[in-house]
C-alpha positions as CSV (number, residue, x, y, z in Angstrom):
1,M,14.3,38.6,17.8
2,A,17.5,37.3,16.3
3,G,17.6,33.5,16.0
4,S,21.0,32.1,17.0
5,P,22.4,32.1,20.5
6,T,25.3,34.2,19.3
7,A,23.0,36.8,17.8
8,R,20.9,36.9,21.0
9,R,24.1,37.4,23.1
10,R,25.2,40.2,20.8
11,R,21.8,41.9,20.9
12,L,21.7,41.7,24.7
13,S,25.2,43.3,24.9
14,I,24.1,46.1,22.6
15,E,20.9,46.8,24.7
16,L,22.8,46.8,28.0
17,K,25.4,49.2,26.7
18,K,22.6,51.4,25.3
19,L,20.9,51.6,28.7
20,R,24.1,52.5,30.5
21,E,25.0,55.2,28.0
22,Q,21.5,56.7,28.3
23,S,22.1,56.9,32.1
24,T,25.4,58.8,31.3
25,L,27.2,56.5,33.8
26,T,30.5,54.7,33.4
27,C,30.8,50.9,33.9
28,A,32.6,51.6,37.2
29,Q,29.8,53.8,38.4
30,V,27.2,51.2,37.6
31,G,29.2,48.5,39.2
32,A,29.6,50.6,42.4
33,G,25.9,51.2,42.5
34,L,25.2,47.4,42.3
35,D,28.2,46.3,44.5
36,W,29.8,44.8,41.4
37,S,33.1,45.4,39.7
38,G,33.2,47.7,36.8
39,S,34.8,44.9,34.8
40,K,31.7,42.8,35.3
41,V,29.6,45.4,33.7
42,N,32.0,45.8,30.9
43,R,32.0,42.0,30.2
44,M,28.2,42.0,30.1
45,E,28.3,44.9,27.5
46,T,30.9,43.3,25.3
47,G,29.5,39.8,25.3
48,S,32.6,38.3,26.9
49,G,30.8,37.0,30.0
50,R,27.6,35.1,30.8
51,V,24.7,37.2,31.9
52,Q,22.2,35.7,34.3
53,P,18.5,36.7,34.4
54,S,19.2,37.8,38.0
55,D,21.8,40.2,36.7
56,I,19.2,41.6,34.3
57,D,16.7,42.1,37.2
58,A,19.4,44.1,39.1
59,L,20.4,46.2,36.2
60,C,16.8,47.0,35.2
61,R,15.9,48.1,38.7
62,F,19.0,50.3,38.7
63,Y,18.2,51.9,35.4
64,G,14.5,52.1,36.1
65,T,13.3,50.3,32.9
66,S,9.9,49.1,32.1
67,D,8.7,45.6,33.0
68,E,8.4,44.8,29.3
69,L,12.0,45.6,28.5
70,R,13.2,43.7,31.6
71,E,11.4,40.6,30.5
72,F,12.7,41.0,26.9
73,L,16.3,41.2,28.1
74,K,15.8,38.3,30.5
75,S,14.5,36.2,27.6
76,L,17.6,37.1,25.6
77,A,19.9,36.1,28.5
78,R,18.2,32.7,28.8
79,Q,18.2,31.9,25.1
80,A,21.8,33.0,24.7
81,K,22.8,30.0,26.8
82,V,21.3,27.5,24.2
83,R,24.0,25.7,22.2
84,G,23.9,26.2,18.5
85,W,23.7,23.2,16.1
86,W,27.3,23.6,15.1
87,Q,28.6,23.4,18.7
88,V,27.7,19.7,19.0
89,H,30.7,19.0,16.8
90,G,33.1,19.9,19.5
91,S,36.8,20.3,18.5
92,G,35.8,20.2,14.8
93,V,35.0,23.9,15.2
94,P,37.4,26.2,17.0
95,E,35.9,28.2,19.8
96,W,36.7,31.5,18.1
97,F,34.9,30.4,15.0
98,N,31.8,29.4,16.9
99,I,31.1,33.2,17.2
100,Y,31.2,33.7,13.5
101,I,28.9,30.8,12.6
102,G,26.4,32.1,15.1
103,L,26.4,35.5,13.5
104,E,26.4,34.1,10.0
105,Q,23.1,32.2,10.8
106,D,21.2,35.4,11.3
107,A,22.8,37.6,8.6
108,S,20.6,39.1,5.9
109,S,23.5,40.2,3.7
110,F,26.8,38.6,3.1
111,R,29.8,40.3,1.4
112,Q,33.1,38.3,1.1
113,Y,36.4,38.8,-0.7
114,Q,38.7,35.7,-1.0
115,C,42.2,36.2,-2.3
116,E,43.8,32.8,-1.9
117,L,41.1,30.1,-1.4
118,L,37.6,29.6,-2.7
119,P,34.8,30.7,-0.4
120,G,33.9,28.3,2.3
121,L,30.3,28.4,1.4
122,M,31.2,27.2,-2.1
123,Q,33.7,24.4,-1.2
124,T,33.2,20.7,-2.0
125,Q,33.7,18.1,0.7
126,A,36.9,17.0,-1.0
127,Y,38.3,20.5,-1.1
128,I,37.4,21.1,2.6
129,C,39.0,17.8,3.6
130,E,42.2,18.5,1.7
131,L,42.6,22.0,3.2
132,H,42.3,20.6,6.8
133,R,44.4,17.6,6.0
134,T,47.3,19.7,4.9
135,S,47.1,21.9,8.0
136,G,48.6,18.9,9.8
137,H,47.2,19.5,13.3
138,M,43.7,18.0,13.1
139,S,42.8,14.3,13.7
140,P,40.7,12.5,11.0
141,E,37.7,12.6,13.4
142,D,38.1,16.4,13.8
143,I,38.4,16.8,10.0
144,D,35.2,14.8,9.5
145,R,33.4,17.1,12.0
146,A,34.8,20.2,10.3
147,V,33.6,19.0,6.9
148,R,30.1,18.3,8.2
149,V,29.8,21.7,9.8
150,R,30.9,23.6,6.7
151,T,28.7,21.6,4.4
152,E,25.7,22.2,6.7
153,R,26.5,25.9,6.8
154,Q,26.3,26.0,3.0
155,G,22.6,25.2,3.2
156,M,22.0,28.9,4.1
157,L,22.5,29.9,0.4
158,R,19.6,27.6,-0.6
159,R,17.0,28.7,2.0
160,P,13.9,30.5,0.8
161,D,15.1,33.4,3.0
162,A,18.8,33.1,1.9
163,P,20.9,36.2,2.7
164,D,21.8,38.4,-0.2
165,S,25.3,37.0,-0.9
166,W,28.0,38.7,-2.9
167,F,31.4,36.9,-3.4
168,I,34.5,38.4,-5.0
169,V,37.2,35.8,-5.7
170,N,40.7,36.4,-6.9
171,E,41.5,34.4,-10.1
172,G,44.4,32.8,-8.2
173,A,42.0,31.0,-6.0
174,L,40.5,29.3,-9.0
175,R,43.8,28.3,-10.5
176,N,45.6,27.3,-7.2
177,V,45.5,23.5,-7.3
178,I,44.3,22.1,-4.0
179,G,44.7,18.3,-4.0
180,D,44.8,17.4,-7.7
181,R,43.3,18.5,-11.0
182,A,40.4,16.1,-10.7
183,L,39.5,17.5,-7.3
184,M,39.7,21.1,-8.7
185,R,37.6,20.2,-11.7
186,E,34.8,19.0,-9.4
187,Q,35.3,22.1,-7.2
188,V,35.2,24.6,-10.0
189,E,32.0,23.0,-11.4
190,H,30.5,23.3,-8.0
191,V,31.4,27.0,-7.9
192,L,29.5,27.6,-11.1
193,D,26.5,25.7,-9.7
194,V,26.4,27.8,-6.5
195,A,26.9,31.0,-8.5
196,R,23.6,30.3,-10.3
197,L,21.6,30.4,-7.0
198,P,19.1,33.3,-6.9
199,A,20.6,34.9,-3.8
200,V,24.3,34.6,-5.0
201,T,26.4,37.0,-7.0
202,L,29.9,36.0,-7.9
203,Q,32.7,38.1,-9.5
204,V,36.2,37.1,-10.3
205,L,39.1,39.6,-9.8
206,P,41.4,38.7,-12.8
207,F,45.1,38.8,-12.8
208,D,45.1,41.7,-15.3
209,S,42.5,43.8,-13.3
210,G,45.1,46.6,-12.6
211,T,45.1,48.5,-9.4
212,Y,42.6,47.6,-6.8
213,P,42.3,48.0,-3.0
214,V,45.1,45.9,-1.4
215,T,43.6,43.9,1.4
216,G,43.5,40.3,2.7
217,S,40.4,38.2,2.7
218,F,37.4,39.5,4.7
219,T,33.7,39.1,5.2
220,M,31.0,41.7,6.0
221,L,27.8,40.6,7.6
222,G,24.6,42.7,7.6
223,F,21.6,42.0,9.8
224,P,17.9,42.7,9.3
225,A,17.3,44.6,12.6
226,P,18.5,48.2,12.6
227,E,19.6,47.7,16.2
228,D,22.2,45.1,15.0
229,P,25.1,47.0,13.3
230,D,27.1,45.4,10.4
231,I,30.2,43.5,11.4
232,V,33.5,42.8,9.6
233,Y,35.2,39.5,10.1
234,R,38.8,38.5,9.4
235,D,40.3,35.2,10.5
236,G,43.8,33.9,11.0
237,I,45.4,30.5,11.9
238,T,44.5,30.6,15.6
239,D,42.1,33.5,16.1
240,A,39.8,36.0,14.5
241,V,39.1,39.7,14.5
242,Y,35.6,41.2,14.6
243,L,35.2,44.9,13.7
244,E,32.0,46.6,14.5
245,G,32.9,50.3,14.7
246,E,31.3,52.6,12.1
247,H,34.7,53.7,10.8
248,H,35.9,50.1,10.3
249,V,32.6,49.0,8.5
250,R,32.7,52.1,6.3
251,E,36.3,51.6,5.2
252,Y,35.7,47.9,4.4
253,A,32.6,48.7,2.5
254,R,34.6,51.2,0.5
255,A,37.2,48.5,-0.2
256,F,34.6,46.0,-1.2
257,D,33.1,48.5,-3.6
258,G,36.6,49.1,-5.1
259,L,37.1,45.3,-5.5
260,R,33.7,45.0,-7.1
261,A,34.5,47.7,-9.6
262,A,37.8,46.1,-10.5
263,A,36.4,42.6,-10.9
264,L,34.7,41.2,-14.0
265,S,31.0,41.4,-14.3
266,P,29.1,38.2,-13.1
267,Q,28.6,37.2,-16.7
268,R,32.2,37.6,-17.7
269,S,33.3,36.0,-14.4
270,A,31.3,32.9,-15.4
271,Q,33.0,32.9,-18.8
272,L,36.4,33.0,-17.1
273,I,35.5,30.2,-14.7
274,E,34.4,28.1,-17.7
275,T,37.8,28.7,-19.2
276,V,39.5,27.6,-16.0
277,L,37.3,24.5,-15.9
278,K,38.3,23.5,-19.4
279,G,41.9,23.7,-18.3
280,Y,41.3,21.2,-15.5
281,A,39.5,18.9,-17.9
282,T,42.5,18.3,-20.2
């Protein structure tokens, strides 16, 4: 069973939708049969509403499921209510980003392209703090919370079961000075250290790479259970987009492959990063 509350909620939604589709009924028809609104059934299937164990009992009786499946779904519903470790930091983590962190905790593969900033899982505390400080809307306390959450998330790359992580970074992200040159020297050194971890592959997309898929930053998360489809994540200033459809995932996977082909090899990427680092040392 998936580990984080977010992943459990997602698995529950997937299983409930699967049961309804197997019954060939619409959300409105299921709702009418249970004296619920069709929108309630839809919310349960999209993960946008809380699902009570009593709701699971009613649905399983309606669909005629086995006792084993009913108990499994009820267990998912109960465990989906547990707060994740990152949620104790309150306003340091936006509500829309809570979803992403929960999914990230259970990912078995991680593919990310960053075109402007260095990957969050490779950022130093000073770099993180500077990014939040310049945003101008966070209190010092919230910045401190945000830094703690991001640095704790970085531990996933050092776990024995670390996800297979592949990062592609635009050269501009390495040369864009955040804070000052001393901060960037420490940051680029840290990038090299993280890139040496067994589960991490890092490529740099150089300025002279020629034509490559034009896209903003994005992340693709893969999961160990075949029942949990891959997901594409893109964030903005105040919200995020999660794409799960087969078409979306396929097109982003194709874009990532194009970026990977245009980028330098991991070995040549490390050489370029060393060159950038020497520039910050002078």
